[in-house]
N, C-alpha and C positions, 0 to 999 in steps of 0.2 A: 504494500500500500504506500502511495506517495505521501511524503511529509508535507505539511502545510506551514508555510513561514510567513510571518508578518515582519515587515521592515518599516520602521518609522523614519521619515525623512529620506526615503530612498530615491529621490528624483535626480540626484547628482552626486559627484564625488565618490566617497567610499561607499555610501549607501547604494548607489547605482551599480558600482562594481560588484558589490556583494549580491545584489539582485540578479545580475547577469550570471554570476558564477553559480549561485544556487539553482537558478532556472536551468542552466546547462547540465546540472547533475540530476535533473529530474524532479526537483522540489517545486511544489506549487507556490509561487511567490505572490504575496498581496502587499501592496505599498500604500501607506497612508502618509499624507503630507498636507501642509497648509494650502499648497497650490494644486492639490490632487483633483480639484474640480475644473481646472483650466484645460480646455480641450486641446489647445496647441501644445501645452506642456506634456499632457498625457500622450499625444500623438508622437512627440519626439522620444518619449520614454519607450513606447512600444517599438519604435524603430530601432532604438539602441539595444533593447533586449531581444528583439526579433520575435516577439509574441504579444498577444493581446492579454497581458496579465491584468489582474484586478488592481485598479488604482482609484482611490477615493479621498475626499477631503478628511484631514485629521489634524486637530489642534491638540497636542499632547498636554497642554496646560489646562484643558477643559475636560472635566470628568464625563460630562454628557457626550462630548465628541468622541472620547475614547471608548465609552460603552457602546455607542452606535457603531463605530468602525469595527470593533471586535465582534459585536453581535452580527453584523452583516457578513463578516468572514465566516463565522460559525454557520450562519444560515446557508451560505454558499457551499461550504466544504465540510461542515460537520465537526470540525476540530481545529485546534491550533497546537502545533508541535514545537515550533521554533519562533522565538521573538528576538529580533535584532534591533536594538535601540540606537539609531544613528542621528535622530533629530537633535539639532543643537544650534546655538547662536553664539556669536563672539563679538564683543565690543570693548574697546580699550578706554580706560580712564584711571587717573590716580585715585587712591583710596578716598581722599577727601573730596574728590570731584565726582565720585560715583553718585548719580542721582538715584532716588528710590526706584524709578522706572527701570534704569539700567540694571540695578541689582535684582529687582523682582523678575524682570523678563529673563535674565540669564539663569537664575536659580529655578524659576518656574518651568523653563523649557528643558534645561540640561539635566536637572536633578529631579524636581518634582514630577515633571512629565514622564521621565523614565520610571519612577515609582508607580505612577498611575497606570502605565502600560503593563507593568509586571503584575500589579494588583488585579488587573482585568483578566489576564490570561492564566495566572497561576492556578486558580481553581480548576480550569479545564485540563491543565497538565497533570494536576494531582489526581483527577478522576481517571485519567488514562495511564497513570503511573509512568509517564515519560515526558520529558520536556528539556529544551535547551534555550537558555537565555544568554544573550551576548549584549553587553553594554559598552558603547564606544566612549572610553574615557580619554586620557591624554597624558603625556609626560608632565603636563601641568598639574596633574593630580599629585605628583611627587615633588615638584619644584616650584618655588615662588618665582614670580616675574613682575617687574615694575609695570604698573598700569593694567594689571590683570587680576585684581582681587576677586571679582565676582566669578570670572571664568575658572580660576584655579580652585576656588572654594567649591564651585559646582562639580568639577571633575573629581576632586578629592572626596566629595560626598558620595559619589558613585561607588567608590571602593568599599566604604562602610556599608552602604545599602546592599551591595553584592554579597558581602560576607553573610549578612543576615538571611538573604534569600537562599544562599547556598545551604546554610544550616537547616533552614526550614524545609527546603526541597529535597534534601539528600535521601530521606527515607521514601520518597515518592518518585525516584528516578529522574529528578530535575537537577540539572547543573546550571550554574551561573558563573560566568567569567567576564571580566572586563579586559579590554584591549586598549593599551595606551601608546599611541603612535607619537613620534616626533613629527616634524614637518612632512606632510604628504602632498604630492603634486596634484592638487585639486583646483577647482574653480575658485575656491576661497583663497588659496595661496596666490593664484594668479591676480586676484584683486589686490592683495597686499603688495605684490610686485608692481602692479600698475600704479598704485597710489604712491609708492616710494619714487618711482620714475617721474611722476608728475610733480612731486614736491622737491626733487633734487636735480642735480645735473647728471646723475648717473644714467647710463644706458640700461635698457631692459636686460641685456646679456650680463652686464656687471651686477645688477641686483640679483638676477637668477643665480649667478655664480656664488654670490655671498650666501644665499640660502643653502646651496649645495655644499658649500664648504663648512657649514655649521655643524656637520657631523663628521666623524673620522673616516667614514666610508666615502665621503665626497660626492654623494649622490642622494637625491631625494627619494623617500619611500614612495612607491607607486600604489595607487588604490587597489590594483589587482593583487598585490602582495598581501594586503590586509584581507581581501576576499578569499584568498587561498587558505589563510589561517582560519577564518570563520568557517569555511567549508569543512575543514577537519574537525573543529571543535563541536560543531552541531551534528556530527555523524555519530554512529554507534561506537566508533573507535575512540571518541572523546569522553566516554562515560565516566572515567575516573578523574577527569580534570575539572575541578570545580573550586570555588572560593579562591581563585587566583586572579592576579592582574598581570597580563603579559605585555611587557614593554617592547614595542617595535621601534627601537630608538637609533638603529644604525651606529650605536656606540656613543651617542651624544647624551648630554644631560638634559637638553631641551629639544 
């Protein structure tokens, strides 16, 4: 029987790479995202994945939105076996310059939203005595960085949440793992590069090279590398790996 996977925020970057990889392995993929109701966005996603997979609006900050999305997936497929939480936001500001909105949006999306998704699917996984939960954290969960208080706090919180989920799920065949990448070559990183180019005299190649040189391997992590790791962790072979945070850091501290 095919496994049913939910991916939050799977329209681009690592989420999209994970969706493509799981679909290629025969998993039924369902994607929820804030832009999940945008016909143009959905069409591009279907083209990227190569299939008409289920895509629908999902705001992980909103409990009713989460309940509706998960309920619709269950109505379509009868179960949820895999949850991959990739929905997240990022915005920089110094600690004393963090507005309530910046702090609340970051924590509500990155941490509380992940909790709400887990809370919605865990009873289904317990009932079938099998489940895989992957939370996309960051090396920011382990290291502080100037102007990133909300982001670092939100990602660090995922590690504590994951440990509790792992302990409560262990007797029911449920694993929970977080993955903490360093810089990954995604659309978000491209935006950072473009912004730095616009604000400085540096060329795009120079800024890109700076990011690549930020880890000892001298190359950015690719979304497909994260997707390959996820594919293993959600398989039967990943049964004994739980309550872990796996850093994909290319040898870097950030």
